[in-house]
C-alpha positions as CSV (number, residue, x, y, z in Angstrom):
1,M,117.5,99.0,97.3
2,K,116.7,101.9,95.1
3,Q,117.2,105.4,96.4
4,E,114.0,107.4,96.2
5,T,114.2,110.8,94.4
6,I,112.3,113.3,96.4
7,V,110.8,116.0,94.1
8,Q,111.1,119.5,95.5
9,Q,107.5,120.8,95.6
10,P,105.8,123.4,97.6
11,I,104.8,122.3,101.1
12,I,101.8,123.8,102.9
13,E,102.0,123.9,106.7
14,T,99.4,124.9,109.2
15,P,99.3,124.4,113.0
16,R,97.1,121.3,112.4
17,F,98.6,119.6,109.3
18,V,101.3,119.5,106.7
19,L,100.4,119.0,103.1
20,R,103.3,117.6,101.1
21,P,103.9,115.7,97.9
22,L,103.5,111.9,98.0
23,R,106.6,109.8,98.4
24,M,107.2,106.1,97.8
25,S,107.4,105.7,101.6
26,D,103.7,106.7,101.6
27,V,102.6,103.7,99.5
28,G,101.9,101.4,102.5
29,L,99.5,103.9,103.9
30,L,97.8,104.5,100.5
31,E,97.3,100.7,100.2
32,L,96.0,100.5,103.8
33,Y,93.3,103.1,103.3
34,A,92.4,102.0,99.8
35,A,91.9,98.5,101.1
36,D,89.1,99.7,103.3
37,R,85.9,99.0,101.3
38,R,84.2,102.1,102.9
39,V,86.9,104.3,101.3
40,A,86.6,102.7,97.9
41,E,82.8,102.9,98.0
42,M,83.0,106.7,98.4
43,T,85.2,107.2,95.3
44,T,84.6,106.5,91.6
45,T,88.3,105.8,90.8
46,I,89.7,103.5,93.4
47,P,89.1,99.8,92.6
48,H,88.4,97.4,95.4
49,P,90.3,95.3,96.1
50,L,93.3,97.5,95.0
51,P,95.4,95.4,92.6
52,P,99.1,94.9,93.5
53,G,101.4,97.6,92.4
54,V,98.7,100.2,91.7
55,A,99.6,102.5,94.5
56,E,103.3,102.4,93.7
57,A,102.6,103.2,90.0
58,F,100.3,106.1,91.1
59,V,103.0,107.7,93.2
60,A,105.7,107.1,90.6
61,R,103.5,108.7,87.9
62,L,102.8,111.8,90.0
63,N,106.5,112.2,90.8
64,T,107.6,111.7,87.2
65,R,105.2,114.4,86.0
66,A,106.3,116.7,88.8
67,L,109.9,116.4,87.7
68,A,108.9,117.1,84.1
69,M,106.9,120.2,85.2
70,G,109.8,121.7,87.2
71,G,108.7,120.4,90.6
72,L,105.0,121.4,90.4
73,N,102.5,118.7,90.5
74,L,98.8,119.3,90.0
75,L,96.6,116.3,90.6
76,D,94.0,115.6,88.0
77,L,91.1,113.4,89.1
78,G,91.7,111.2,86.1
79,D,95.1,110.4,87.6
80,L,93.7,108.6,90.6
81,F,94.7,104.9,90.6
């Protein structure tokens, strides 16, 4: 089992939610929601059905870029899946 590197990025917390960077442990939920045709129909970048490994590659790509940028990761819409 590979140890996940957690990138230290800013976390935004409010009384109602916590906005934090994606982790590999989030891949299952990403795949679950992306598998819902209603979600995919409302986006221009999420293919349906989602090919295997796409969500993992997406999270890995974001985290790799965050490490290169000193922990800050800004999401570009072109990066989505």
